[in-house]
C-alpha angles and dihedrals in degrees: 000000000000092000094055091048090050092048092049090054094055113092109199090193090070096056111113117235112155119038090328095306113139121247091245090066093052098039111028094193140012095254092063091053093046091050091054093047093049094047092049093046091054090051092048091049090053091051092049090049091053092049092049093049091050092046091048091049092050090048090050092052093047093048091050090057094049096038091228106158095192093055091046090053090049091051092048090049091050092052093045093049093048090051090050090049091049090050090052091049092047093048092048090052090047091050090050089052091051091050090050091053095045097045101030090231121138105230101157 
């Protein structure tokens, strides 16, 4: 009971973030902040995907030269998993776009 009372008393909008300005001045509502977080997370996921594909490709090339089957399997697994992750990210972005069209809301 005390924890819920304490949480209800905290106003996140008053927390300082940039030169002492409160969050509520920078982000007027929660949707603006969520939009920024989602856009940046999609960009970060794309960068991670690119790094994993390059690392998996380099591992595949190195394992072909040394004929190490275990390292080749690890590289193949890394590439496969990064492609599956990219597919999940792409489909989630596509679903968000469909929801935007159906509801008329601007999510991204």
